[in-house]
C-alpha positions, 0 to 999 in steps of 0.5 A: 458916177451913179445917175438917176434915170427917169421913168413913169410914176404913180402919185397920191397922198397916203395915210401914214400906214399906207400899205406900200410903206415899210415899217422902217419908213413909218418908224422914221416918221414917228421918230421925226414926230417925237422930235417936234415941239408945239407942232413945228418941224423938229430942229436939227438938234432935236433929232438926237441919237436916241431918236435916229439911232435905228436910222443913222446908217441910212440917214442924211441931211440936205440943206437946199441952196436957193441961191444956186438951185442946189441940194448939198448934203450936210450929213450922211450916214455910213451906208451912203459912203458904202453905197456910192464908194465915197463920202457925199457930204458937201456933194449936190444931190442934183449931180446924181440925178438925170438932168431931165428931172433936176428941176422937178427934184429941187421943186419937190424939196422946196415944196416940202419946206414951203408947205411943209410936208414930207415925201415918200417914194420907192426907187429901184437900183440896178446892180453891176451884177444885173440884179435889182435892189429896191429901196425907199426914200422918206424925206421930212422937213427939219430946221437948222435952228428951230425956226422955219424948215430949211433942211430935209432929213432923209431916211433911205431904206433898202428892202433887200437889206444889204450886208457889209458886201453891198453889190456895186451899183450900175445905176439908180432908177427914177422912183416908181411910186411916190406920195406926199406925206401930210404932216399937218399942213396938207400937201402941195397941189398936183402941179408940184412934183410931177417928177419926184426925186 
């Protein structure tokens, strides 16, 4: 099993065009914005193929379960199956995380829904061959049926664009830099998210 490991992080609240964010991350947020109606978060049905096609391979939807503190995947793109070697649909994201940061990861997701806001982070992974693969998460709230946010849309962007021959992953490290994304309601207080996803 691949496990996320803790490390130190840098946090803040960048503008959409923050210099560390990739053009793909910004384009994903713009597609999310295009699906919004009347300032609300987009409904899942509004994220149609025309909007998310460029991100579909590395796009996932998580439906947080407040009854059991879990973050089960409800939809995952083909890139996740290649990366982990199996389909993650139904799996709890928190089962992939270092136990020391599971509570914080869950709190970050719930803050994205409750505030609402987004979260961006850069995370390294160590490949079985000893190499490093840098990737970034961009997560934004969505709604299953068009009401209050209750799902998270995630786009994972690999800097070293993996080919069909993706190297095996030994471990996924904890994020090295992360920022809340203000989508119009501000960002959570500094006390939330001391250990991001």
